[in-house]
C-alpha positions in Angstrom: 27.3 -10.1 -38.7 25.6 -14.0 -39.3 22.2 -14.6 -40.5 20.9 -15.5 -36.7 21.3 -12.2 -35.8 19.9 -10.2 -39.0 17.3 -12.9 -38.3 16.6 -11.1 -35.0 17.3 -7.6 -36.0 14.0 -8.0 -38.7 11.9 -9.8 -35.8 12.7 -7.1 -33.7 11.8 -4.2 -36.1 8.4 -6.1 -37.2 7.5 -6.6 -33.4 8.1 -2.7 -32.7 6.7 -1.7 -36.0 3.5 -3.3 -34.9 0.7 -2.2 -33.5 -0.5 -4.9 -31.9 2.5 -5.6 -29.9 2.8 -1.9 -28.9 -0.8 -2.1 -27.7 -0.1 -6.0 -25.6 3.2 -3.8 -24.4 1.0 -0.7 -22.9 -1.8 -2.9 -21.6 0.5 -4.8 -20.1 2.4 -1.4 -18.5 -1.0 -0.9 -16.6 -1.6 -4.2 -15.5 1.6 -3.9 -13.7 1.0 -0.1 -12.3 -2.6 -1.1 -11.5 -1.1 -3.9 -9.0 1.4 -1.6 -7.9 -1.4 0.9 -7.0 -3.1 -2.4 -5.4 0.2 -3.0 -3.1 0.6 1.1 -2.1 -2.8 0.5 -0.9 -1.7 -2.4 1.7 1.5 -0.7 2.3 0.0 2.7 3.7 -2.7 0.9 5.8 0.4 -0.9 7.4 2.5 1.9 7.4 -0.5 4.3 9.2 -0.8 1.5 11.8 2.6 1.2 13.0 3.2 4.8 13.3 -0.1 4.7 15.3 1.4 2.1 17.8 -0.6 -0.9 16.1 -0.2 -4.5 15.4 2.6 -4.2 13.1 5.6 -6.7 13.1 8.1 -4.0 11.2 8.2 -1.3 9.3 6.9 -1.9 5.7 9.2 -0.9 2.9 9.4 -0.3 -0.9 9.7 -4.0 -1.5 6.0 -4.3 0.3 4.7 -2.3 -2.4 5.8 -5.1 -5.4 4.2 -8.1 -3.3 1.3 -8.2 -5.4 2.3 -7.5 -8.5 5.0 -10.2 -8.3 2.9 -12.9 -6.8 -0.2 -12.7 -8.8 -0.2 -10.2 -11.3 3.1 -10.8 -12.7 2.8 -15.1 -12.7 -0.7 -14.4 -14.6 0.4 -11.1 -17.1 3.9 -12.1 -17.9 2.9 -15.7 -18.8 0.3 -14.8 -20.9 1.9 -12.0 -23.0 5.0 -14.3 -23.3 3.0 -17.0 -25.2 0.8 -13.9 -27.1 3.8 -12.8 -28.4 4.9 -16.7 -29.7 2.1 -18.8 -30.4 1.9 -18.5 -34.1 6.3 -17.6 -34.1 6.2 -20.7 -36.6 2.3 -21.5 -38.1 1.8 -18.3 -39.4 4.6 -17.7 -41.3 4.5 -21.8 -42.2 0.9 -21.0 -44.1 2.0 -17.8 -45.8 5.0 -19.3 -47.3 7.5 -16.8 -45.4 9.4 -19.6 -44.3 10.1 -21.4 -47.3 11.0 -17.8 -49.1 13.7 -17.5 -45.9 15.0 -20.9 -46.6 15.6 -20.2 -49.9 18.7 -17.9 -49.1 21.3 -18.7 -47.9 20.5 -18.9 -43.7 20.2 -22.3 -42.3 17.3 -23.6 -40.2 18.7 -23.1 -36.7 19.2 -19.6 -37.4 16.0 -19.0 -37.7 14.4 -20.5 -34.7 17.3 -18.8 -32.7 16.9 -15.8 -34.1 12.8 -15.7 -33.2 13.9 -16.7 -30.0 16.3 -14.1 -29.4 14.2 -11.4 -31.1 11.0 -12.5 -28.6 13.0 -12.3 -25.6 14.5 -9.0 -26.6 11.7 -7.3 -27.1 9.9 -9.0 -24.2 12.9 -8.0 -22.0 11.9 -4.5 -23.0 8.5 -4.7 -22.4 9.2 -5.6 -19.1 11.9 -2.9 -18.0 9.7 -0.6 -19.4 6.9 -2.1 -17.1 9.1 -2.1 -14.5 10.4 1.2 -14.6 6.9 2.8 -14.9 5.8 1.0 -11.7 8.5 1.9 -9.5 8.1 5.4 -11.0 4.3 5.2 -9.6 5.7 3.6 -6.4 8.2 6.5 -5.8 5.6 9.3 -7.0 2.8 7.8 -4.2 5.1 7.5 -1.6 7.8 10.3 -1.7 10.5 8.0 -1.2 13.1 6.9 -3.1 14.9 3.8 -3.4 18.2 2.5 -1.6 20.5 0.4 -3.5 20.0 -2.8 -1.8 16.3 -2.2 -3.0 17.3 -1.3 -6.4 19.4 -4.7 -6.5 17.0 -7.2 -5.7 14.1 -5.2 -8.1 17.0 -5.8 -10.6 17.4 -9.6 -9.8 13.4 -10.2 -9.8 13.8 -8.2 -13.5 16.3 -11.0 -14.4 14.0 -14.0 -13.5 11.3 -12.8 -14.6 12.8 -12.3 -18.0 13.6 -16.2 -17.8 9.7 -16.8 -16.9 9.0 -15.3 -19.7 11.0 -17.0 -21.4 9.8 -20.7 -20.7 6.3 -19.6 -22.1 8.1 -18.3 -24.9 9.6 -21.6 -25.9 6.4 -23.3 -25.0 4.3 -20.9 -27.8 7.0 -21.7 -29.9 7.0 -25.6 -29.6 3.6 -25.4 -30.1 3.3 -23.2 -32.8 5.7 -25.2 -34.6 4.1 -28.4 -33.6 0.3 -27.3 -34.9 -0.5 -26.0 -37.6 -3.5 -24.2 -36.6 -2.4 -21.0 -34.4 -5.5 -21.1 -32.2 -4.6 -24.7 -31.3 -1.3 -23.6 -30.3 -2.4 -20.4 -28.3 -5.2 -22.9 -26.5 -2.4 -25.3 -25.4 -0.1 -22.7 -24.5 -3.0 -21.1 -22.3 -3.9 -24.5 -20.9 0.1 -25.4 -19.5 0.3 -21.9 -18.4 -3.3 -22.4 -15.8 -2.1 -25.5 -15.1 1.2 -24.1 -13.5 -0.6 -21.4 -12.2 -2.7 -24.4 -10.5 0.1 -27.0 -9.6 0.1 -25.9 -5.5 -3.9 -25.9 -5.4 -3.9 -29.6 -7.0 -1.1 -31.0 -5.6 -2.6 -29.7 -2.0 -6.0 -31.2 -3.2 -4.4 -34.3 -4.3 -2.3 -34.6 -0.7 -5.8 -34.4 1.1 -7.1 -37.9 -0.7 -3.7 -39.9 -0.9 -2.9 -38.9 2.6 -6.1 -39.1 5.0 -6.9 -38.9 8.3 -8.0 -42.2 9.7 -10.5 -42.3 12.6 -9.9 -44.9 14.3 -6.0 -44.9 14.4 -4.8 -43.9 17.8 -5.7 -44.9 21.3 -6.6 -43.1 24.5 -3.8 -43.8 27.2 -4.9 -43.0 30.2 -2.1 -42.7 33.4 -1.9 -42.4 37.0 0.6 -41.4 39.5 0.9 -39.9 42.7 2.7 -36.7 43.5 4.9 -36.0 46.2 2.4 -34.5 47.8 0.4 -37.5 47.8 -1.8 -36.1 45.3 -3.3 -38.5 42.4 -3.4 -37.1 39.1 -4.6 -39.5 35.9 -3.4 -37.9 32.6 -4.4 -38.9 29.4 -2.8 -38.9 26.1 -3.9 -39.3 22.8 -1.6 -40.1 20.1 -4.2 -39.6 17.5 -3.0 -36.2 17.9 1.1 -37.6 16.9 -0.6 -39.5 14.1 -2.1 -36.2 12.6 0.7 -34.0 12.7 2.5 -37.1 10.8 -0.5 -37.3 8.1 0.0 -33.3 7.5 3.8 -33.5 7.4 3.6 -35.8 4.7 0.5 -33.6 2.8 3.6 -31.0 3.0 6.1 -33.0 1.6 4.0 -34.0 -1.3 2.7 -30.4 -1.8 6.5 -29.5 -2.5 8.0 -32.2 -4.5 4.9 -31.6 -6.8 5.1 -27.7 -6.8 8.3 -27.4 -8.2 7.5 -29.1 -11.6 5.8 -26.6 -11.3 7.4 -22.9 -13.5 5.3 -20.9 -11.6 6.1 -21.8 -8.1 9.4 -21.7 -9.3 9.3 -17.9 -10.4 7.0 -16.9 -7.3 9.5 -18.7 -4.7 12.0 -16.9 -6.6 10.2 -12.9 -6.3 9.6 -13.8 -2.6 12.8 -14.7 -1.7 14.4 -11.7 -3.5 11.6 -9.2 -2.2 12.2 -10.9 1.6 8.3 -11.7 1.7 9.8 -15.3 3.4 12.7 -13.9 5.6 11.0 -14.1 8.7 14.0 -12.9 10.9 14.8 -9.4 13.3 17.2 -8.9 10.7 16.8 -9.0 7.0 19.0 -11.2 4.9 21.5 -9.1 2.8 21.2 -9.1 -1.0 24.1 -12.1 -1.4 22.3 -14.5 1.5 18.7 -13.7 -0.5 20.5 -14.5 -3.9 22.2 -17.8 -2.1 18.7 -18.6 -1.0 16.6 -17.6 -4.3 19.6 -19.0 -6.6 18.1 -23.2 -7.2 14.7 -21.4 -8.1 16.3 -19.5 -11.2 18.5 -22.4 -12.0 15.4 -24.4 -12.2 13.8 -21.8 -14.3 16.7 -21.2 -16.5 16.9 -25.2 -16.9 13.5 -26.0 -17.6 13.6 -22.7 -20.2 16.3 -24.3 -21.8 14.3 -27.9 -21.9 11.6 -26.8 -23.8 13.4 -24.3 -26.3 15.1 -27.1 -26.9 12.3 -29.3 -27.9 10.9 -26.4 -30.0 14.2 -26.9 -31.8 14.7 -30.4 -32.1 11.1 -30.3 -33.7 11.8 -27.7 -35.8 14.7 -28.8 -37.5 13.3 -31.9 -38.0 9.9 -31.2 -39.4 8.8 -31.2 -42.8 8.2 -27.2 -43.8 
């Protein structure tokens, strides 16, 4: 087996024997289960309204329970866990002299960073799988209902998308850990990028409202007088200011969509919401293949951002004087 896999194997072994990592995994799992419990409360309320004949557009499903977890909890918790697991990946070993010792063996530089990245993705994937299984088990326990195969497949794709999302912030943490000597600066910058990614839609909306403003003087009041066939004179008024305001709103929406596309968090939330049928809005839900067709663009964008970020960390590591 190549040196890259030897490095990855050692990193995984060190992670699973680390109390810090195991503690983070337990905390991550508890957060996920807590989010599912909150989602169940909303699901239960909708189900009660549906069964009592109240105003509910359709019967809620088990997927609805995961809406809060995937829409709010996971973008923060998954990104935070990935950063916590990678922000000191290089800086700590460099300060302790472990990198120099490792390079004294017949191991190439690229095998070190590739092995570290693979190990972290594997460990994070395990942590995520544990959180998904625990959350799914809690869902089954609370609802006393088994998920259908369709729902299992959708959640599996959500799990894959979450791994890619965590891969982006793992690569980001590795990049800052390679660039900066201080682990705390690497942590601070990584968290800043995560918060920036989370806040991108809000900042885009604020910027759009400043760039595309309503013109109070635009538009004119138009009056038109006409006579009906019955001989009645009717005075009609039309206000083209309404059209102007609608155009401004469209411009704001287009600007917000373009800027939000740059955020990995927005792409991740769009992917998961599509797979969980949050954006369906049809009388007949799309099939799994149709949902994949609608969501694949977001996943490809996430993968490309992850590759770009890892390429940057790889390039810096290969050229840096360790």
